[in-house]
C-alpha positions as YAML, in Angstrom:
chain: A
units: angstrom
residues:
- id: 1
  name: MET
  ca: [87.48, 53.69, 16.77]
- id: 2
  name: PRO
  ca: [83.99, 53.68, 15.26]
- id: 3
  name: LYS
  ca: [82.81, 56.51, 13.03]
- id: 4
  name: ARG
  ca: [79.85, 57.26, 15.32]
- id: 5
  name: ILE
  ca: [79.51, 56.88, 19.09]
- id: 6
  name: ALA
  ca: [76.34, 57.40, 21.10]
- id: 7
  name: ARG
  ca: [75.99, 59.74, 24.04]
- id: 8
  name: LEU
  ca: [76.38, 57.03, 26.69]
- id: 9
  name: GLU
  ca: [79.48, 55.65, 25.03]
- id: 10
  name: PHE
  ca: [80.93, 59.17, 24.78]
- id: 11
  name: CYS
  ca: [80.32, 59.73, 28.49]
- id: 12
  name: ARG
  ca: [81.97, 56.41, 29.33]
- id: 13
  name: TYR
  ca: [85.08, 57.21, 27.25]
- id: 14
  name: TYR
  ca: [85.25, 60.69, 28.73]
- id: 15
  name: LEU
  ca: [84.98, 59.51, 32.35]
- id: 16
  name: VAL
  ca: [87.68, 56.88, 31.82]
- id: 17
  name: ASN
  ca: [89.87, 59.57, 30.26]
- id: 18
  name: ILE
  ca: [89.37, 61.91, 33.22]
- id: 19
  name: GLY
  ca: [89.99, 59.04, 35.66]
- id: 20
  name: LEU
  ca: [93.31, 58.25, 33.99]
- id: 21
  name: PHE
  ca: [94.24, 61.92, 34.13]
- id: 22
  name: ILE
  ca: [93.52, 62.08, 37.87]
- id: 23
  name: VAL
  ca: [95.63, 58.98, 38.51]
- id: 24
  name: LEU
  ca: [98.53, 60.38, 36.46]
- id: 25
  name: PHE
  ca: [98.24, 63.79, 38.10]
- id: 26
  name: CYS
  ca: [98.27, 62.34, 41.62]
- id: 27
  name: THR
  ca: [101.19, 60.09, 40.71]
- id: 28
  name: SER
  ca: [103.14, 63.04, 39.34]
- id: 29
  name: ILE
  ca: [102.62, 64.96, 42.58]
- id: 30
  name: ALA
  ca: [103.87, 61.98, 44.58]
- id: 31
  name: VAL
  ca: [106.96, 61.49, 42.38]
- id: 32
  name: GLY
  ca: [108.46, 64.90, 42.88]
- id: 33
  name: ASP
  ca: [109.23, 68.15, 41.17]
- id: 34
  name: PRO
  ca: [111.33, 67.59, 37.99]
- id: 35
  name: VAL
  ca: [109.85, 64.27, 36.92]
- id: 36
  name: GLY
  ca: [106.40, 65.20, 38.18]
- id: 37
  name: SER
  ca: [106.29, 68.29, 35.95]
- id: 38
  name: VAL
  ca: [107.03, 66.19, 32.89]
- id: 39
  name: VAL
  ca: [104.36, 63.65, 33.83]
- id: 40
  name: ARG
  ca: [101.80, 66.41, 34.46]
- id: 41
  name: GLY
  ca: [102.56, 68.01, 31.11]
- id: 42
  name: ALA
  ca: [102.33, 64.68, 29.28]
- id: 43
  name: ALA
  ca: [99.05, 63.91, 31.07]
- id: 44
  name: CYS
  ca: [97.55, 67.25, 30.02]
- id: 45
  name: VAL
  ca: [98.58, 66.78, 26.39]
- id: 46
  name: GLY
  ca: [97.26, 63.21, 26.46]
- id: 47
  name: VAL
  ca: [93.91, 64.24, 27.91]
- id: 48
  name: VAL
  ca: [93.44, 66.97, 25.30]
- id: 49
  name: ALA
  ca: [94.38, 64.59, 22.47]
- id: 50
  name: LEU
  ca: [92.08, 61.83, 23.71]
- id: 51
  name: ASN
  ca: [89.20, 64.26, 24.21]
- id: 52
  name: ILE
  ca: [89.57, 65.42, 20.62]
- id: 53
  name: LEU
  ca: [89.71, 61.83, 19.37]
- id: 54
  name: ILE
  ca: [86.59, 60.99, 21.36]
- id: 55
  name: ALA
  ca: [84.71, 64.12, 20.27]
- id: 56
  name: ILE
  ca: [85.15, 63.49, 16.53]
- id: 57
  name: PRO
  ca: [82.95, 60.36, 16.39]
- id: 58
  name: ARG
  ca: [80.44, 62.08, 18.65]
- id: 59
  name: PHE
  ca: [80.21, 65.01, 16.22]
- id: 60
  name: HIS
  ca: [79.73, 62.45, 13.43]
- id: 61
  name: ASP
  ca: [76.91, 60.89, 15.43]
- id: 62
  name: LEU
  ca: [75.20, 64.27, 15.54]
- id: 63
  name: GLY
  ca: [75.64, 64.65, 11.77]
- id: 64
  name: LYS
  ca: [78.30, 67.35, 12.11]
- id: 65
  name: PRO
  ca: [81.72, 67.37, 10.40]
- id: 66
  name: SER
  ca: [84.86, 66.65, 12.42]
- id: 67
  name: SER
  ca: [86.06, 70.20, 11.83]
- id: 68
  name: ASN
  ca: [83.67, 71.24, 14.60]
- id: 69
  name: VAL
  ca: [86.39, 70.11, 17.00]
- id: 70
  name: LEU
  ca: [87.99, 73.49, 16.31]
- id: 71
  name: LEU
  ca: [85.12, 75.06, 18.24]
- id: 72
  name: PHE
  ca: [86.83, 73.82, 21.41]
- id: 73
  name: LEU
  ca: [89.46, 76.52, 20.84]
- id: 74
  name: ILE
  ca: [86.96, 79.34, 21.40]
- id: 75
  name: PRO
  ca: [86.91, 80.30, 25.09]
- id: 76
  name: PHE
  ca: [83.57, 79.99, 26.89]
- id: 77
  name: TYR
  ca: [81.84, 78.76, 23.73]
- id: 78
  name: ASN
  ca: [83.72, 75.47, 24.13]
- id: 79
  name: ALA
  ca: [81.70, 74.75, 27.28]
- id: 80
  name: ILE
  ca: [78.47, 75.09, 25.28]
- id: 81
  name: VAL
  ca: [79.79, 72.80, 22.54]
- id: 82
  name: PHE
  ca: [80.91, 70.26, 25.13]
- id: 83
  name: ALA
  ca: [77.52, 70.35, 26.84]
- id: 84
  name: ARG
  ca: [75.82, 69.73, 23.49]
- id: 85
  name: LEU
  ca: [77.96, 66.63, 23.01]
- id: 86
  name: PHE
  ca: [76.79, 65.33, 26.38]
- id: 87
  name: LEU
  ca: [73.12, 66.28, 26.07]
- id: 88
  name: ARG
  ca: [72.01, 65.83, 22.45]
- id: 89
  name: ASP
  ca: [70.59, 62.57, 21.17]
- id: 90
  name: SER
  ca: [72.04, 60.75, 18.20]
- id: 91
  name: GLN
  ca: [70.86, 61.64, 14.72]
- id: 92
  name: LEU
  ca: [68.17, 59.10, 13.89]
- id: 93
  name: GLY
  ca: [68.99, 56.52, 11.26]
- id: 94
  name: PRO
  ca: [72.10, 56.26, 9.16]
- id: 95
  name: ASN
  ca: [73.92, 59.40, 8.09]
- id: 96
  name: GLU
  ca: [76.98, 60.04, 5.94]
- id: 97
  name: TYR
  ca: [79.26, 58.76, 8.74]
- id: 98
  name: GLY
  ca: [77.60, 55.37, 9.25]
- id: 99
  name: ASN
  ca: [74.67, 53.66, 10.92]
- id: 100
  name: GLN
  ca: [73.08, 54.76, 14.14]
- id: 101
  name: PRO
  ca: [75.18, 53.48, 17.07]
- id: 102
  name: VAL
  ca: [72.21, 52.23, 19.11]
- id: 103
  name: LYS
  ca: [71.21, 49.84, 16.36]
- id: 104
  name: ARG
  ca: [74.80, 48.60, 16.15]
- id: 105
  name: ILE
  ca: [74.84, 47.87, 19.88]
- id: 106
  name: LEU
  ca: [71.47, 46.10, 19.72]
- id: 107
  name: ARG
  ca: [72.63, 44.01, 16.77]
- id: 108
  name: VAL
  ca: [75.72, 42.85, 18.70]
- id: 109
  name: ALA
  ca: [73.58, 42.05, 21.75]
- id: 110
  name: LEU
  ca: [71.14, 40.03, 19.69]
- id: 111
  name: GLN
  ca: [73.95, 37.99, 18.09]
- id: 112
  name: LYS
  ca: [75.16, 36.72, 21.48]
...
């Protein structure tokens, strides 16, 4: 996983994560009660873990430390933090976590 991810990349990872959760949740409902409960629980834990892993590089892209992930534990404020991850642009230029992701993507596109 890169040290910094741009807003569009964050949205893509997040939507794939939510899509996987919906598929697992629907499958767990179709399977039945005892096994379905285990699958639903594992899906919830997996979604939370993946969202944290995806949010860390996004915080780095904004120039914030990864400890800001703990802000997701504060009720109601976590929605504001999450919206900032979706809406704020990347910090321009390189920062302490690496180069700007847009330039990295352009460099890969130009090499092809």
